[in-house]
C-alpha angles and dihedrals in degrees: 000000000000120000117208112246092244092055091045089055090048089053091049092050092047091050093047090049091056092047091051102040104042098058089053089052091050091052089056092047091051090055092049113108089230091063095076133033126226090278093051095252120142113262128215087259090063095040093052092048093048089053091047093050093044094052092044092051092048090051090046092052091047091049092051091046091052089049092050091047090050092050094048097047 
């Protein structure tokens, strides 16, 4: 399947956006007082957000890779 160059570029930009934005979000979440309990252990709040960010970054990387593959082919 061939991807038009414009759509490939859109996929690359969308993937790059995810890879830039989500780590910044995670930094904020980690500083949030709800991220750790009184003993310093990670709370469900932090765990859920780490999973969310991880999945989003994997999808972002896959999106960018598909865009690059579409642009190269």
